[in-house]
C-alpha positions as semicolon CSV with decimal commas, in nm:
position;residue;x (nm);y (nm);z (nm)
1;M;1,439;1,288;6,022
2;E;1,332;0,933;6,080
3;I;1,556;0,646;5,978
4;S;1,397;0,314;5,888
5;G;1,508;-0,001;6,066
6;R;1,657;-0,143;5,748
7;R;1,866;0,170;5,682
8;L;1,987;0,177;6,041
9;A;2,084;-0,191;6,028
10;K;2,271;-0,133;5,704
11;A;2,454;0,169;5,848
12;L;2,551;-0,021;6,164
13;F;2,663;-0,322;5,958
14;L;2,880;-0,106;5,733
15;N;3,024;0,080;6,031
16;R;3,121;-0,249;6,199
17;F;3,246;-0,390;5,868
18;F;3,489;-0,102;5,819
19;Q;3,599;-0,115;6,183
20;V;3,698;-0,479;6,136
21;L;3,889;-0,392;5,820
22;K;4,050;-0,095;6,001
23;T;3,994;0,132;5,707
24;R;3,773;0,420;5,606
25;P;3,458;0,358;5,402
26;K;3,554;0,609;5,138
27;A;3,883;0,435;5,067
28;Q;3,705;0,108;5,000
29;I;3,402;0,229;4,810
30;W;3,565;0,503;4,604
31;P;3,924;0,410;4,528
32;R;4,153;0,688;4,417
33;R;4,151;0,776;4,052
34;Q;4,443;0,655;3,853
35;K;4,630;0,937;3,685
36;K;4,634;0,931;3,310
37;P;4,974;0,869;3,158
38;R;5,115;1,193;3,025
39;I;5,212;1,215;2,662
40;P;5,560;1,363;2,637
41;A;5,576;1,701;2,466
42;A;5,734;1,719;2,123
43;T;6,094;1,832;2,119
44;P;6,178;2,171;1,968
45;E;6,343;1,996;1,671
46;V;6,020;1,808;1,593
47;C;5,811;2,124;1,625
48;S;6,053;2,311;1,402
49;A;6,029;2,036;1,139
50;H;5,649;2,044;1,159
51;F;5,638;2,419;1,109
52;C;5,896;2,414;0,827
53;E;5,673;2,161;0,650
54;A;5,365;2,372;0,726
55;C;5,538;2,680;0,581
56;R;5,626;2,490;0,265
57;M;5,269;2,366;0,230
58;L;5,123;2,713;0,291
59;R;5,350;2,852;0,018
60;D;5,320;2,576;-0,239
61;T;4,968;2,433;-0,206
62;D;4,614;2,562;-0,205
63;W;4,516;2,347;0,092
64;T;4,317;2,517;0,365
65;I;4,499;2,606;0,685
66;E;4,298;2,334;0,860
67;E;4,420;2,073;0,610
68;V;4,780;2,188;0,645
69;G;4,756;2,170;1,025
70;A;4,604;1,822;1,008
71;H;4,877;1,708;0,769
72;V;5,155;1,812;1,006
73;G;4,980;1,653;1,305
74;Y;4,745;1,911;1,461
75;S;4,379;1,818;1,440
76;D;4,259;2,144;1,602
77;I;4,298;2,444;1,369
78;H;4,299;2,691;1,658
79;Y;4,577;2,507;1,839
80;F;4,781;2,482;1,518
81;S;4,731;2,851;1,446
82;R;4,833;2,949;1,800
83;L;5,149;2,736;1,788
84;F;5,235;2,853;1,437
85;S;5,203;3,216;1,545
86;A;5,416;3,156;1,854
87;N;5,681;2,974;1,651
88;K;5,696;3,198;1,343
89;G;5,570;3,528;1,483
90;I;5,294;3,552;1,221
91;S;4,962;3,377;1,169
92;P;4,934;3,103;0,904
93;R;4,691;3,316;0,704
94;A;4,923;3,617;0,703
95;Y;5,219;3,391;0,619
96;R;5,036;3,254;0,316
97;K;4,934;3,600;0,204
98;L;5,292;3,735;0,234
99;S;5,442;3,432;0,059
100;R;5,209;3,486;-0,238
101;I;5,313;3,852;-0,265
102;L;5,685;3,785;-0,236
């Protein structure tokens, strides 16, 4: 592999440049990524209030499950359904169906 004079000069210049700075090239050219600030998880009391409201809405309204989830703060229907099932032990659809029968 042949290296052109210009590339070699650039490589030697950068090598000397980083020796003078007493640092590694990677640290200067690609600084470390900043971590994203974490959003604190909702407390159990908040989740309980959300799901109590969701239960009321599933019983008393004809809104879709997606609309109910969005109203209580979950934009993803699958995430809302998973959390609802984990919290109440039954899916939102089954909860609505049972509440209409009883």
